[in-house]
N, C-alpha and C positions, 0 to 999 in steps of 0.2 A: 504494500500500500504506500509506503514511503517512497518507493522507487518512482511511482507516478507523480507524486507530489513534488518532488525535487526536479523533475525534468521540465525544461522550458517548453512552453506551449507555442507552437508555430502554426501559422495558417497553411492549410493545404491548398493546392492549386484550385480545386473546385470552389472552396470557400472564398478565396481571393477573387476569383472570377465572378462569383455571385455578389460579393460586396461591390466590385467595380460596376457591374451591371445595375445594381440597386442605386448606386450613386448617379449613374448616367440617367436612369429613369427619374430619379428625384430632381435632378437638375433640369431635365426636359420638362417635367411637370411644373417646376417653378417658372421657367421661361414661358411656358404655355399659359400659366395663370396670369403672369404679368402682362402678356400680350392681350389676353381676353379682357382683363381689367381695363387696360388702356383703350381697347375698342369700346368697351362699355361706357367709359368716360366720354369718349368722342361722340358716341351716339347720343348720350344724355345732353351734351352741349348743343348738338344739332337740333334736338327736340326742344330745348329751351329757346334756341334762336327762332325756330319756327313758331313756337307759342308767342314769343314777343312780337313777331311779324303779324300774326293773327290778331293779337290784341291791338296793335297799331292800326291795322285795317278796320277793326271793329270801331275804334275811336274815330277814324276818318269817316266811316259810314254814318256813325251817329251824328257827327258834326255836319255832314252833308245833309242828312235828314232834317236837322234843325234848320239849316239854311233853306231847304226846299219848303218846309212848313212855313217859314217866315215869308217866303215869296208867294206862297199860295194862300196866305191869310187874306180873306176878302176885305177886311178893313184896311189892311196895309195897301192892298191893290188900289182901293178907292182913294186913299190918301196920296199915293204915288201919281195917280191919274190927275188928281186936282193940282198937285204941285207941278206936274208937267203941262198943265193947261191943255189936256187932251180933249178932243171933241167926242170921245167915247162917252156914252151915257148908259145908265142902268136900263135894262129891258124888263118890262113887267112880265110876270109869270103868265098872264093871259095871252101874251103875244107868242108864246112858245107853242109850236105845233108838234105833236108827237106822231112820228111816222114809224110804222112797224116794217120790218124787213120784207114781209110778205106782200106789202102794197107796192113795193118798188118794181118797175119793169126790169127785165134782164138787160144788162149793159150792152150786149151785142145786138139785140133785136131792133132798137130804135136808131142806132147809129150815132147816138150822142151820149155824152156822159151826164151825170147829175150836175156837174159844175156848170155846164152850158145850157141846162134845161131852163126854159122860161115858163112861168106860170100861165 
């Protein structure tokens, strides 16, 4: 028993080969992990950039919608027409004639368009 205890322990060739292979596999795993993590960070940055662009576009859309609403405000239009001294005037609701699409003649049969039609 003492004979085995006093003898120096050396690695055999299969054990050394196995240790080298395990080291190579661990290093490759570490490099692969670092590469995947870097890719994940890059994708996250691209997602953040896209979300910021979407947010900016939404803000632009909202501000344009506010401008459109201001332009289409009937009271604002009336004030602008008065300031511009326009000859346009308000049309009473009784002067509006409702025409259904079924009452219109086909465009090709009469040879004239609605824009040139005379009453």
